[in-house]
All heavy atoms as TSV, in Angstrom:
chain	resi	resn	atom	element	x	y	z
A	1	MET	N	N	94.675	147.516	137.716
A	1	MET	CA	C	94.928	148.553	136.738
A	1	MET	C	C	95.409	149.798	137.487
A	1	MET	O	O	94.876	150.138	138.540
A	1	MET	CB	C	93.631	148.837	135.968
A	1	MET	CG	C	93.812	149.772	134.799
A	1	MET	SD	S	92.326	150.063	133.796
A	1	MET	CE	C	92.186	148.527	132.924
A	2	SER	N	N	96.397	150.469	136.932
A	2	SER	CA	C	96.953	151.648	137.594
A	2	SER	C	C	95.969	152.822	137.538
A	2	SER	O	O	95.066	152.861	136.696
A	2	SER	CB	C	98.265	152.064	136.926
A	2	SER	OG	O	98.021	152.659	135.667
A	3	LYS	N	N	96.183	153.763	138.430
A	3	LYS	CA	C	95.329	154.950	138.482
A	3	LYS	C	C	95.375	155.700	137.144
A	3	LYS	O	O	94.341	156.142	136.633
A	3	LYS	CB	C	95.770	155.859	139.624
A	3	LYS	CG	C	94.932	157.104	139.762
A	3	LYS	CD	C	95.390	157.969	140.929
A	3	LYS	CE	C	94.562	159.233	140.997
A	3	LYS	NZ	N	95.002	160.100	142.084
A	4	THR	N	N	96.554	155.814	136.579
A	4	THR	CA	C	96.707	156.505	135.296
A	4	THR	C	C	95.908	155.817	134.206
A	4	THR	O	O	95.214	156.475	133.420
A	4	THR	CB	C	98.197	156.581	134.893
A	4	THR	OG1	O	98.909	157.260	135.922
A	4	THR	CG2	C	98.373	157.295	133.572
A	5	LYS	N	N	95.961	154.500	134.148
A	5	LYS	CA	C	95.208	153.756	133.130
A	5	LYS	C	C	93.708	153.896	133.347
A	5	LYS	O	O	92.944	153.984	132.388
A	5	LYS	CB	C	95.620	152.288	133.121
A	5	LYS	CG	C	96.975	152.070	132.504
A	5	LYS	CD	C	97.323	150.610	132.408
A	5	LYS	CE	C	98.690	150.452	131.768
A	5	LYS	NZ	N	99.035	149.044	131.588
A	6	LEU	N	N	93.282	153.927	134.603
A	6	LEU	CA	C	91.863	154.116	134.896
A	6	LEU	C	C	91.387	155.499	134.459
A	6	LEU	O	O	90.298	155.645	133.896
A	6	LEU	CB	C	91.587	153.904	136.385
A	6	LEU	CG	C	91.628	152.465	136.858
A	6	LEU	CD1	C	91.603	152.419	138.384
A	6	LEU	CD2	C	90.481	151.670	136.273
A	7	VAL	N	N	92.204	156.516	134.705
A	7	VAL	CA	C	91.851	157.872	134.284
A	7	VAL	C	C	91.764	157.932	132.759
A	7	VAL	O	O	90.817	158.506	132.203
A	7	VAL	CB	C	92.857	158.920	134.820
A	7	VAL	CG1	C	92.647	160.276	134.171
A	7	VAL	CG2	C	92.745	159.025	136.331
A	8	LEU	N	N	92.712	157.334	132.071
A	8	LEU	CA	C	92.676	157.317	130.606
A	8	LEU	C	C	91.458	156.558	130.086
A	8	LEU	O	O	90.815	156.998	129.122
A	8	LEU	CB	C	93.967	156.706	130.054
A	8	LEU	CG	C	95.222	157.547	130.233
A	8	LEU	CD1	C	96.456	156.767	129.803
A	8	LEU	CD2	C	95.119	158.846	129.460
A	9	GLU	N	N	91.137	155.454	130.730
A	9	GLU	CA	C	89.953	154.689	130.338
A	9	GLU	C	C	88.683	155.522	130.548
A	9	GLU	O	O	87.806	155.569	129.678
A	9	GLU	CB	C	89.866	153.400	131.150
A	9	GLU	CG	C	88.655	152.557	130.805
A	9	GLU	CD	C	88.569	151.316	131.669
A	9	GLU	OE1	O	88.015	151.423	132.795
A	9	GLU	OE2	O	89.053	150.265	131.223
A	10	TYR	N	N	88.607	156.181	131.689
A	10	TYR	CA	C	87.461	157.050	131.971
A	10	TYR	C	C	87.339	158.134	130.902
A	10	TYR	O	O	86.255	158.381	130.374
A	10	TYR	CB	C	87.601	157.686	133.361
A	10	TYR	CG	C	86.659	158.838	133.554
A	10	TYR	CD1	C	85.317	158.592	133.835
A	10	TYR	CD2	C	87.072	160.143	133.393
A	10	TYR	CE1	C	84.424	159.649	133.970
A	10	TYR	CE2	C	86.199	161.193	133.522
A	10	TYR	CZ	C	84.872	160.944	133.816
A	10	TYR	OH	O	83.998	161.988	133.924
A	11	CYS	N	N	88.438	158.788	130.567
A	11	CYS	CA	C	88.426	159.849	129.551
A	11	CYS	C	C	87.965	159.323	128.202
A	11	CYS	O	O	87.180	159.977	127.507
A	11	CYS	CB	C	89.810	160.480	129.433
A	11	CYS	SG	S	90.288	161.441	130.870
A	12	GLU	N	N	88.418	158.158	127.833
A	12	GLU	CA	C	88.013	157.562	126.559
A	12	GLU	C	C	86.519	157.242	126.551
A	12	GLU	O	O	85.825	157.489	125.569
A	12	GLU	CB	C	88.830	156.295	126.297
A	12	GLU	CG	C	88.479	155.593	125.016
A	12	GLU	CD	C	88.754	156.403	123.751
A	12	GLU	OE1	O	89.664	157.258	123.750
A	12	GLU	OE2	O	88.031	156.189	122.756
A	13	ARG	N	N	86.016	156.713	127.645
A	13	ARG	CA	C	84.613	156.320	127.720
A	13	ARG	C	C	83.664	157.512	127.754
A	13	ARG	O	O	82.501	157.383	127.379
A	13	ARG	CB	C	84.366	155.439	128.945
A	13	ARG	CG	C	85.021	154.064	128.793
A	13	ARG	CD	C	84.656	153.143	129.904
A	13	ARG	NE	N	83.227	152.838	129.836
A	13	ARG	CZ	C	82.555	152.344	130.861
A	13	ARG	NH1	N	83.150	152.096	132.002
A	13	ARG	NH2	N	81.273	152.087	130.730
A	14	THR	N	N	84.130	158.667	128.209
A	14	THR	CA	C	83.245	159.825	128.352
A	14	THR	C	C	83.615	160.982	127.415
A	14	THR	O	O	83.080	162.077	127.572
A	14	THR	CB	C	83.255	160.334	129.809
A	14	THR	OG1	O	84.579	160.739	130.163
A	14	THR	CG2	C	82.745	159.277	130.766
A	15	LYS	N	N	84.458	160.732	126.446
A	15	LYS	CA	C	84.951	161.817	125.591
A	15	LYS	C	C	83.847	162.541	124.824
A	15	LYS	O	O	83.993	163.704	124.491
A	15	LYS	CB	C	86.020	161.312	124.632
A	15	LYS	CG	C	85.510	160.358	123.578
A	15	LYS	CD	C	86.614	159.861	122.696
A	15	LYS	CE	C	86.038	158.860	121.699
A	15	LYS	NZ	N	87.072	158.195	120.965
A	16	ASP	N	N	82.746	161.877	124.560
A	16	ASP	CA	C	81.656	162.498	123.790
A	16	ASP	C	C	80.531	163.038	124.671
A	16	ASP	O	O	79.487	163.431	124.163
A	16	ASP	CB	C	81.076	161.488	122.796
A	16	ASP	CG	C	82.090	161.080	121.749
A	16	ASP	OD1	O	82.922	161.919	121.359
A	16	ASP	OD2	O	82.063	159.914	121.318
A	17	ILE	N	N	80.738	163.047	125.979
A	17	ILE	CA	C	79.719	163.518	126.916
A	17	ILE	C	C	80.210	164.807	127.562
A	17	ILE	O	O	81.318	164.855	128.089
A	17	ILE	CB	C	79.413	162.458	128.002
A	17	ILE	CG1	C	79.013	161.133	127.363
A	17	ILE	CG2	C	78.325	162.958	128.939
A	17	ILE	CD1	C	78.878	159.985	128.343
A	18	GLU	N	N	79.378	165.828	127.542
A	18	GLU	CA	C	79.743	167.126	128.112
A	18	GLU	C	C	79.152	167.290	129.517
A	18	GLU	O	O	78.038	167.768	129.682
A	18	GLU	CB	C	79.248	168.260	127.211
A	18	GLU	CG	C	79.974	168.363	125.900
A	18	GLU	CD	C	81.425	168.770	126.063
A	18	GLU	OE1	O	81.735	169.568	126.963
A	18	GLU	OE2	O	82.252	168.264	125.285
A	19	TYR	N	N	79.920	166.885	130.511
A	19	TYR	CA	C	79.528	167.094	131.902
A	19	TYR	C	C	80.038	168.459	132.360
A	19	TYR	O	O	80.996	168.984	131.804
A	19	TYR	CB	C	80.147	166.035	132.808
A	19	TYR	CG	C	79.710	164.623	132.561
A	19	TYR	CD1	C	80.636	163.653	132.223
A	19	TYR	CD2	C	78.390	164.245	132.700
A	19	TYR	CE1	C	80.246	162.337	132.016
A	19	TYR	CE2	C	77.988	162.930	132.491
A	19	TYR	CZ	C	78.927	161.982	132.148
A	19	TYR	OH	O	78.549	160.684	131.947
A	20	SER	N	N	79.439	168.984	133.429
A	20	SER	CA	C	79.988	170.194	134.043
A	20	SER	C	C	81.361	169.853	134.617
A	20	SER	O	O	81.674	168.688	134.868
A	20	SER	CB	C	79.069	170.688	135.162
A	20	SER	OG	O	79.070	169.771	136.240
A	21	ASP	N	N	82.173	170.869	134.830
A	21	ASP	CA	C	83.506	170.637	135.395
A	21	ASP	C	C	83.428	169.950	136.748
A	21	ASP	O	O	84.216	169.057	137.055
A	21	ASP	CB	C	84.273	171.959	135.520
A	21	ASP	CG	C	84.653	172.544	134.172
A	21	ASP	OD1	O	84.638	171.803	133.160
A	21	ASP	OD2	O	84.955	173.756	134.121
A	22	GLU	N	N	82.466	170.375	137.561
A	22	GLU	CA	C	82.327	169.795	138.905
A	22	GLU	C	C	81.951	168.318	138.836
A	22	GLU	O	O	82.537	167.492	139.527
A	22	GLU	CB	C	81.272	170.567	139.696
A	22	GLU	CG	C	81.156	170.100	141.136
A	22	GLU	CD	C	80.118	170.875	141.928
A	22	GLU	OE1	O	79.498	171.812	141.397
A	22	GLU	OE2	O	79.924	170.516	143.098
A	23	LEU	N	N	80.994	167.970	137.988
A	23	LEU	CA	C	80.604	166.563	137.855
A	23	LEU	C	C	81.745	165.755	137.251
A	23	LEU	O	O	82.019	164.643	137.692
A	23	LEU	CB	C	79.338	166.422	137.012
A	23	LEU	CG	C	78.818	164.986	136.820
A	23	LEU	CD1	C	78.574	164.286	138.155
A	23	LEU	CD2	C	77.542	165.002	135.993
A	24	GLU	N	N	82.420	166.307	136.291
A	24	GLU	CA	C	83.558	165.625	135.655
A	24	GLU	C	C	84.613	165.252	136.692
A	24	GLU	O	O	85.106	164.129	136.716
A	24	GLU	CB	C	84.163	166.543	134.595
A	24	GLU	CG	C	85.253	165.910	133.778
A	24	GLU	CD	C	84.741	165.046	132.660
A	24	GLU	OE1	O	83.795	165.440	131.990
A	24	GLU	OE2	O	85.313	163.956	132.467
A	25	GLU	N	N	84.935	166.192	137.559
A	25	GLU	CA	C	85.946	165.950	138.594
A	25	GLU	C	C	85.491	164.851	139.566
A	25	GLU	O	O	86.256	163.949	139.899
A	25	GLU	CB	C	86.231	167.243	139.349
A	25	GLU	CG	C	87.345	167.132	140.350
A	25	GLU	CD	C	87.644	168.451	141.031
A	25	GLU	OE1	O	87.589	169.499	140.365
A	25	GLU	OE2	O	87.921	168.423	142.250
A	26	LEU	N	N	84.251	164.932	140.013
A	26	LEU	CA	C	83.725	163.924	140.931
A	26	LEU	C	C	83.656	162.546	140.274
A	26	LEU	O	O	83.991	161.533	140.893
A	26	LEU	CB	C	82.339	164.322	141.433
A	26	LEU	CG	C	82.279	165.515	142.378
A	26	LEU	CD1	C	80.826	165.923	142.617
A	26	LEU	CD2	C	82.976	165.204	143.681
A	27	LEU	N	N	83.231	162.519	139.022
A	27	LEU	CA	C	83.128	161.249	138.311
A	27	LEU	C	C	84.484	160.587	138.121
A	27	LEU	O	O	84.613	159.376	138.293
A	27	LEU	CB	C	82.487	161.463	136.934
A	27	LEU	CG	C	80.985	161.484	136.881
A	27	LEU	CD1	C	80.517	161.823	135.477
A	27	LEU	CD2	C	80.418	160.145	137.301
A	28	GLU	N	N	85.464	161.374	137.748
A	28	GLU	CA	C	86.794	160.810	137.534
A	28	GLU	C	C	87.310	160.144	138.805
A	28	GLU	O	O	87.809	159.023	138.771
A	28	GLU	CB	C	87.758	161.892	137.068
A	28	GLU	CG	C	89.124	161.359	136.702
A	28	GLU	CD	C	90.039	162.440	136.182
A	28	GLU	OE1	O	89.638	163.159	135.244
A	28	GLU	OE2	O	91.157	162.557	136.720
A	29	LYS	N	N	87.153	160.814	139.927
A	29	LYS	CA	C	87.601	160.250	141.203
A	29	LYS	C	C	86.806	158.995	141.564
A	29	LYS	O	O	87.370	157.989	141.998
A	29	LYS	CB	C	87.472	161.286	142.320
A	29	LYS	CG	C	88.461	162.407	142.213
A	29	LYS	CD	C	88.231	163.437	143.288
A	29	LYS	CE	C	89.172	164.620	143.107
A	29	LYS	NZ	N	88.906	165.688	144.063
A	30	ASP	N	N	85.497	159.054	141.377
A	30	ASP	CA	C	84.665	157.911	141.746
A	30	ASP	C	C	84.865	156.744	140.780
A	30	ASP	O	O	84.787	155.584	141.187
A	30	ASP	CB	C	83.192	158.314	141.805
A	30	ASP	CG	C	82.378	157.339	142.622
A	30	ASP	OD1	O	82.767	157.069	143.784
A	30	ASP	OD2	O	81.371	156.827	142.107
A	31	TYR	N	N	85.132	157.035	139.528
A	31	TYR	CA	C	85.374	155.986	138.545
A	31	TYR	C	C	86.576	155.146	138.953
A	31	TYR	O	O	86.559	153.926	138.827
A	31	TYR	CB	C	85.610	156.602	137.161
A	31	TYR	CG	C	85.757	155.571	136.069
A	31	TYR	CD1	C	84.635	155.036	135.453
A	31	TYR	CD2	C	87.010	155.139	135.651
A	31	TYR	CE1	C	84.755	154.082	134.454
A	31	TYR	CE2	C	87.141	154.194	134.650
A	31	TYR	CZ	C	86.015	153.662	134.056
A	31	TYR	OH	O	86.146	152.712	133.063
A	32	ILE	N	N	87.607	155.787	139.447
A	32	ILE	CA	C	88.811	155.074	139.879
A	32	ILE	C	C	88.475	154.095	141.004
A	32	ILE	O	O	88.955	152.970	141.025
A	32	ILE	CB	C	89.903	156.073	140.310
A	32	ILE	CG1	C	90.393	156.839	139.077
A	32	ILE	CG2	C	91.051	155.383	141.020
A	32	ILE	CD1	C	91.239	158.058	139.396
A	33	ALA	N	N	87.615	154.504	141.909
A	33	ALA	CA	C	87.252	153.658	143.051
A	33	ALA	C	C	86.154	152.649	142.730
A	33	ALA	O	O	86.088	151.588	143.350
A	33	ALA	CB	C	86.804	154.537	144.213
A	34	ASN	N	N	85.289	152.969	141.759
A	34	ASN	CA	C	84.104	152.136	141.496
A	34	ASN	C	C	83.911	151.852	140.006
A	34	ASN	O	O	82.810	151.959	139.479
A	34	ASN	CB	C	82.853	152.851	142.028
A	34	ASN	CG	C	82.930	153.089	143.503
A	34	ASN	OD1	O	82.973	152.164	144.289
A	34	ASN	ND2	N	82.965	154.356	143.887
A	35	ARG	N	N	84.968	151.495	139.343
A	35	ARG	CA	C	84.963	151.306	137.893
A	35	ARG	C	C	83.837	150.391	137.414
A	35	ARG	O	O	83.168	150.668	136.413
A	35	ARG	CB	C	86.312	150.751	137.458
A	35	ARG	CG	C	86.401	150.408	136.011
A	35	ARG	CD	C	87.780	149.821	135.723
A	35	ARG	NE	N	87.875	149.354	134.368
A	35	ARG	CZ	C	88.288	148.149	134.055
A	35	ARG	NH1	N	88.625	147.289	134.988
A	35	ARG	NH2	N	88.365	147.789	132.794
A	36	ALA	N	N	83.605	149.297	138.079
A	36	ALA	CA	C	82.610	148.306	137.640
A	36	ALA	C	C	81.189	148.885	137.622
A	36	ALA	O	O	80.348	148.428	136.848
A	36	ALA	CB	C	82.659	147.077	138.534
A	37	PHE	N	N	80.927	149.879	138.435
A	37	PHE	CA	C	79.601	150.479	138.502
A	37	PHE	C	C	79.264	151.276	137.248
A	37	PHE	O	O	78.123	151.337	136.816
A	37	PHE	CB	C	79.503	151.390	139.736
A	37	PHE	CG	C	78.256	152.220	139.773
A	37	PHE	CD1	C	77.036	151.635	140.056
A	37	PHE	CD2	C	78.294	153.576	139.497
A	37	PHE	CE1	C	75.870	152.386	140.074
A	37	PHE	CE2	C	77.149	154.337	139.519
A	37	PHE	CZ	C	75.925	153.741	139.808
A	38	TYR	N	N	80.258	151.899	136.652
A	38	TYR	CA	C	80.024	152.869	135.582
A	38	TYR	C	C	79.870	152.215	134.209
A	38	TYR	O	O	80.828	152.020	133.478
A	38	TYR	CB	C	81.125	153.932	135.581
A	38	TYR	CG	C	80.949	154.873	136.735
A	38	TYR	CD1	C	81.677	154.721	137.911
A	38	TYR	CD2	C	80.010	155.888	136.682
A	38	TYR	CE1	C	81.483	155.573	138.989
A	38	TYR	CE2	C	79.811	156.740	137.753
A	38	TYR	CZ	C	80.544	156.574	138.895
A	38	TYR	OH	O	80.349	157.411	139.959
A	39	THR	N	N	78.628	151.932	133.878
A	39	THR	CA	C	78.277	151.427	132.561
A	39	THR	C	C	77.903	152.612	131.666
A	39	THR	O	O	77.735	153.734	132.157
A	39	THR	CB	C	77.076	150.475	132.653
A	39	THR	OG1	O	75.944	151.229	133.140
A	39	THR	CG2	C	77.355	149.299	133.584
A	40	ASP	N	N	77.744	152.362	130.387
A	40	ASP	CA	C	77.297	153.426	129.479
A	40	ASP	C	C	75.933	153.957	129.912
A	40	ASP	O	O	75.659	155.153	129.803
A	40	ASP	CB	C	77.235	152.920	128.043
A	40	ASP	CG	C	78.611	152.656	127.464
A	40	ASP	OD1	O	79.612	153.174	128.004
A	40	ASP	OD2	O	78.691	151.915	126.463
A	41	LYS	N	N	75.106	153.074	130.416
A	41	LYS	CA	C	73.773	153.456	130.886
A	41	LYS	C	C	73.880	154.465	132.036
A	41	LYS	O	O	73.145	155.450	132.083
A	41	LYS	CB	C	73.016	152.205	131.319
A	41	LYS	CG	C	71.561	152.391	131.583
A	41	LYS	CD	C	70.919	151.030	131.843
A	41	LYS	CE	C	69.449	151.145	132.123
A	41	LYS	NZ	N	68.823	149.840	132.358
A	42	VAL	N	N	74.792	154.221	132.949
A	42	VAL	CA	C	74.994	155.131	134.087
A	42	VAL	C	C	75.540	156.473	133.600
A	42	VAL	O	O	75.059	157.534	134.013
A	42	VAL	CB	C	75.933	154.505	135.142
A	42	VAL	CG1	C	76.312	155.528	136.219
A	42	VAL	CG2	C	75.288	153.280	135.771
A	43	PHE	N	N	76.511	156.456	132.699
A	43	PHE	CA	C	77.060	157.709	132.171
A	43	PHE	C	C	75.968	158.537	131.495
A	43	PHE	O	O	75.895	159.751	131.676
A	43	PHE	CB	C	78.196	157.448	131.187
A	43	PHE	CG	C	79.491	157.043	131.842
A	43	PHE	CD1	C	80.171	155.922	131.415
A	43	PHE	CD2	C	80.042	157.794	132.869
A	43	PHE	CE1	C	81.376	155.552	132.000
A	43	PHE	CE2	C	81.239	157.431	133.468
A	43	PHE	CZ	C	81.899	156.301	133.028
A	44	ASN	N	N	75.120	157.895	130.727
A	44	ASN	CA	C	74.032	158.614	130.054
A	44	ASN	C	C	73.006	159.147	131.048
A	44	ASN	O	O	72.508	160.257	130.903
A	44	ASN	CB	C	73.361	157.723	129.012
A	44	ASN	CG	C	74.253	157.494	127.824
A	44	ASN	OD1	O	74.997	158.361	127.416
A	44	ASN	ND2	N	74.175	156.309	127.257
A	45	PHE	N	N	72.682	158.363	132.061
A	45	PHE	CA	C	71.766	158.788	133.117
A	45	PHE	C	C	72.292	160.063	133.776
A	45	PHE	O	O	71.549	161.031	133.965
A	45	PHE	CB	C	71.636	157.661	134.153
A	45	PHE	CG	C	70.855	158.014	135.379
A	45	PHE	CD1	C	69.482	157.850	135.406
A	45	PHE	CD2	C	71.486	158.474	136.518
A	45	PHE	CE1	C	68.751	158.159	136.551
A	45	PHE	CE2	C	70.772	158.777	137.662
A	45	PHE	CZ	C	69.391	158.622	137.680
A	46	LEU	N	N	73.566	160.067	134.115
A	46	LEU	CA	C	74.176	161.231	134.764
A	46	LEU	C	C	74.110	162.462	133.868
A	46	LEU	O	O	73.815	163.566	134.336
A	46	LEU	CB	C	75.629	160.921	135.135
A	46	LEU	CG	C	75.810	159.908	136.252
A	46	LEU	CD1	C	77.250	159.422	136.297
A	46	LEU	CD2	C	75.378	160.470	137.581
A	47	TYR	N	N	74.367	162.262	132.591
A	47	TYR	CA	C	74.315	163.381	131.652
A	47	TYR	C	C	72.905	163.974	131.569
A	47	TYR	O	O	72.721	165.185	131.660
A	47	TYR	CB	C	74.787	162.941	130.262
A	47	TYR	CG	C	74.598	164.019	129.235
A	47	TYR	CD1	C	75.439	165.131	129.224
A	47	TYR	CD2	C	73.568	163.961	128.318
A	47	TYR	CE1	C	75.250	166.154	128.306
A	47	TYR	CE2	C	73.371	164.979	127.395
A	47	TYR	CZ	C	74.217	166.069	127.400
A	47	TYR	OH	O	74.017	167.077	126.493
A	48	VAL	N	N	71.908	163.127	131.426
A	48	VAL	CA	C	70.519	163.595	131.308
A	48	VAL	C	C	70.082	164.292	132.586
A	48	VAL	O	O	69.494	165.369	132.549
A	48	VAL	CB	C	69.572	162.425	130.964
A	48	VAL	CG1	C	68.115	162.820	131.117
A	48	VAL	CG2	C	69.851	161.930	129.553
A	49	ARG	N	N	70.375	163.688	133.722
A	49	ARG	CA	C	69.969	164.281	134.999
A	49	ARG	C	C	70.610	165.654	135.214
A	49	ARG	O	O	69.983	166.543	135.769
A	49	ARG	CB	C	70.320	163.364	136.170
A	49	ARG	CG	C	69.633	162.009	136.151
A	49	ARG	CD	C	68.161	162.079	136.351
A	49	ARG	NE	N	67.875	162.632	137.658
A	49	ARG	CZ	C	66.660	162.843	138.120
A	49	ARG	NH1	N	65.617	162.509	137.407
A	49	ARG	NH2	N	66.463	163.371	139.295
A	50	GLU	N	N	71.835	165.815	134.777
A	50	GLU	CA	C	72.495	167.110	134.956
A	50	GLU	C	C	72.032	168.116	133.906
A	50	GLU	O	O	71.656	169.240	134.238
A	50	GLU	CB	C	74.014	166.967	134.875
A	50	GLU	CG	C	74.718	168.303	135.069
A	50	GLU	CD	C	76.215	168.219	134.957
A	50	GLU	OE1	O	76.715	167.675	133.951
A	50	GLU	OE2	O	76.873	168.714	135.873
A	51	SER	N	N	72.042	167.743	132.644
A	51	SER	CA	C	71.783	168.712	131.578
A	51	SER	C	C	70.315	169.089	131.440
A	51	SER	O	O	70.000	170.240	131.151
A	51	SER	CB	C	72.308	168.197	130.243
A	51	SER	OG	O	71.629	167.021	129.860
A	52	ILE	N	N	69.415	168.157	131.670
A	52	ILE	CA	C	67.991	168.456	131.502
A	52	ILE	C	C	67.331	168.858	132.817
A	52	ILE	O	O	66.565	169.812	132.874
A	52	ILE	CB	C	67.253	167.257	130.872
A	52	ILE	CG1	C	67.775	167.033	129.449
A	52	ILE	CG2	C	65.739	167.473	130.867
A	52	ILE	CD1	C	67.229	165.830	128.749
A	53	PHE	N	N	67.656	168.133	133.870
A	53	PHE	CA	C	66.981	168.371	135.148
A	53	PHE	C	C	67.783	169.224	136.124
A	53	PHE	O	O	67.270	169.602	137.174
A	53	PHE	CB	C	66.606	167.042	135.799
A	53	PHE	CG	C	65.663	166.233	134.963
A	53	PHE	CD1	C	66.100	165.091	134.312
A	53	PHE	CD2	C	64.347	166.606	134.809
A	53	PHE	CE1	C	65.234	164.341	133.528
A	53	PHE	CE2	C	63.466	165.876	134.030
A	53	PHE	CZ	C	63.918	164.731	133.381
A	54	GLY	N	N	69.034	169.511	135.814
A	54	GLY	CA	C	69.842	170.385	136.654
A	54	GLY	C	C	70.213	169.816	138.010
A	54	GLY	O	O	70.450	170.558	138.961
A	55	VAL	N	N	70.293	168.501	138.114
A	55	VAL	CA	C	70.655	167.863	139.388
A	55	VAL	C	C	72.118	168.182	139.693
A	55	VAL	O	O	72.994	168.073	138.834
A	55	VAL	CB	C	70.427	166.332	139.308
A	55	VAL	CG1	C	70.842	165.658	140.594
A	55	VAL	CG2	C	68.963	166.035	139.004
A	56	ARG	N	N	72.381	168.580	140.931
A	56	ARG	CA	C	73.743	168.912	141.356
A	56	ARG	C	C	74.647	167.684	141.280
A	56	ARG	O	O	74.196	166.561	141.506
A	56	ARG	CB	C	73.728	169.479	142.762
A	56	ARG	CG	C	73.029	170.829	142.834
A	56	ARG	CD	C	73.114	171.498	144.195
A	56	ARG	NE	N	73.641	170.684	145.247
A	56	ARG	CZ	C	72.967	170.339	146.351
A	56	ARG	NH1	N	71.737	170.756	146.543
A	56	ARG	NH2	N	73.523	169.595	147.274
A	57	PRO	N	N	75.933	167.869	140.974
A	57	PRO	CA	C	76.841	166.755	140.735
A	57	PRO	C	C	76.900	165.670	141.816
A	57	PRO	O	O	76.732	164.494	141.512
A	57	PRO	CB	C	78.192	167.439	140.552
A	57	PRO	CG	C	77.826	168.753	139.947
A	57	PRO	CD	C	76.557	169.153	140.658
A	58	ALA	N	N	77.135	166.042	143.058
A	58	ALA	CA	C	77.245	165.024	144.108
A	58	ALA	C	C	75.924	164.287	144.292
A	58	ALA	O	O	75.894	163.062	144.458
A	58	ALA	CB	C	77.693	165.660	145.424
A	59	GLU	N	N	74.835	165.018	144.245
A	59	GLU	CA	C	73.504	164.416	144.355
A	59	GLU	C	C	73.236	163.492	143.163
A	59	GLU	O	O	72.640	162.426	143.312
A	59	GLU	CB	C	72.453	165.519	144.406
A	59	GLU	CG	C	71.038	165.030	144.577
A	59	GLU	CD	C	70.028	166.170	144.564
A	59	GLU	OE1	O	70.412	167.326	144.831
A	59	GLU	OE2	O	68.861	165.888	144.285
A	60	ASN	N	N	73.695	163.890	142.002
A	60	ASN	CA	C	73.507	163.117	140.788
A	60	ASN	C	C	74.190	161.750	140.893
A	60	ASN	O	O	73.600	160.726	140.553
A	60	ASN	CB	C	74.065	163.908	139.592
A	60	ASN	CG	C	73.476	163.499	138.277
A	60	ASN	OD1	O	72.633	162.623	138.185
A	60	ASN	ND2	N	73.931	164.147	137.224
A	61	ILE	N	N	75.411	161.730	141.365
A	61	ILE	CA	C	76.139	160.468	141.511
A	61	ILE	C	C	75.454	159.569	142.528
A	61	ILE	O	O	75.281	158.366	142.304
A	61	ILE	CB	C	77.615	160.728	141.883
A	61	ILE	CG1	C	78.334	161.383	140.691
A	61	ILE	CG2	C	78.308	159.434	142.289
A	61	ILE	CD1	C	79.733	161.856	140.992
A	62	GLU	N	N	75.029	160.133	143.646
A	62	GLU	CA	C	74.340	159.335	144.662
A	62	GLU	C	C	73.024	158.777	144.122
A	62	GLU	O	O	72.674	157.620	144.376
A	62	GLU	CB	C	74.101	160.154	145.929
A	62	GLU	CG	C	75.366	160.435	146.706
A	62	GLU	CD	C	76.166	159.180	147.032
A	62	GLU	OE1	O	75.571	158.181	147.508
A	62	GLU	OE2	O	77.379	159.181	146.798
A	63	LEU	N	N	72.294	159.581	143.364
A	63	LEU	CA	C	71.051	159.126	142.770
A	63	LEU	C	C	71.306	157.983	141.785
A	63	LEU	O	O	70.566	157.005	141.760
A	63	LEU	CB	C	70.349	160.290	142.063
A	63	LEU	CG	C	68.997	159.989	141.424
A	63	LEU	CD1	C	68.003	159.481	142.467
A	63	LEU	CD2	C	68.456	161.241	140.754
A	64	ALA	N	N	72.350	158.085	141.010
A	64	ALA	CA	C	72.706	157.008	140.073
A	64	ALA	C	C	73.033	155.728	140.837
A	64	ALA	O	O	72.621	154.633	140.431
A	64	ALA	CB	C	73.887	157.424	139.211
A	65	LYS	N	N	73.733	155.841	141.944
A	65	LYS	CA	C	74.103	154.659	142.723
A	65	LYS	C	C	72.869	153.979	143.303
A	65	LYS	O	O	72.781	152.758	143.334
A	65	LYS	CB	C	75.104	155.024	143.816
A	65	LYS	CG	C	76.463	155.318	143.230
A	65	LYS	CD	C	77.486	155.656	144.297
A	65	LYS	CE	C	78.837	155.870	143.645
A	65	LYS	NZ	N	79.863	156.212	144.599
A	66	VAL	N	N	71.904	154.759	143.740
A	66	VAL	CA	C	70.660	154.190	144.260
A	66	VAL	C	C	69.863	153.548	143.126
A	66	VAL	O	O	69.371	152.429	143.248
A	66	VAL	CB	C	69.817	155.280	144.977
A	66	VAL	CG1	C	68.421	154.776	145.282
A	66	VAL	CG2	C	70.509	155.736	146.235
A	67	THR	N	N	69.782	154.249	142.011
A	67	THR	CA	C	68.989	153.783	140.874
A	67	THR	C	C	69.566	152.514	140.251
A	67	THR	O	O	68.818	151.607	139.895
A	67	THR	CB	C	68.907	154.890	139.799
A	67	THR	OG1	O	68.321	156.055	140.389
A	67	THR	CG2	C	68.066	154.446	138.616
A	68	PHE	N	N	70.880	152.421	140.144
A	68	PHE	CA	C	71.521	151.306	139.447
A	68	PHE	C	C	72.198	150.307	140.368
A	68	PHE	O	O	72.920	149.440	139.893
A	68	PHE	CB	C	72.542	151.842	138.431
A	68	PHE	CG	C	71.901	152.617	137.316
A	68	PHE	CD1	C	71.861	154.002	137.355
A	68	PHE	CD2	C	71.330	151.963	136.245
A	68	PHE	CE1	C	71.286	154.726	136.334
A	68	PHE	CE2	C	70.741	152.679	135.216
A	68	PHE	CZ	C	70.707	154.064	135.256
A	69	SER	N	N	71.947	150.369	141.642
A	69	SER	CA	C	72.634	149.482	142.584
A	69	SER	C	C	72.283	148.011	142.386
A	69	SER	O	O	73.051	147.135	142.743
A	69	SER	CB	C	72.344	149.895	144.026
A	69	SER	OG	O	70.967	149.742	144.310
A	70	ASN	N	N	71.145	147.722	141.800
A	70	ASN	CA	C	70.741	146.320	141.602
A	70	ASN	C	C	71.041	145.810	140.202
A	70	ASN	O	O	70.743	144.668	139.894
A	70	ASN	CB	C	69.241	146.167	141.880
A	70	ASN	CG	C	68.936	146.404	143.338
A	70	ASN	OD1	O	69.739	146.072	144.197
A	70	ASN	ND2	N	67.788	146.983	143.620
A	71	ASP	N	N	71.608	146.643	139.338
A	71	ASP	CA	C	71.911	146.205	137.959
A	71	ASP	C	C	73.131	145.334	137.904
A	71	ASP	O	O	74.011	145.351	138.620
A	71	ASP	CB	C	72.116	147.415	137.044
A	71	ASP	CG	C	70.773	148.064	136.678
A	71	ASP	OD1	O	69.734	147.558	137.119
A	71	ASP	OD2	O	70.808	149.054	135.944
């Protein structure tokens, strides 16, 4: 799948989730490289960790990878 199609797919999958600009940018880049990792469960986890617990974006993505690496 082309980079453009991956970006469009990412945008469609996260259109109803309000991430910070910094997390949004990091997620878009990582989604292109690791598309299979990003399930709805992971997207929701990232949203909760950022919005409720204030986890910084880069740390949030790494925490999600550790938490969901066996799924």
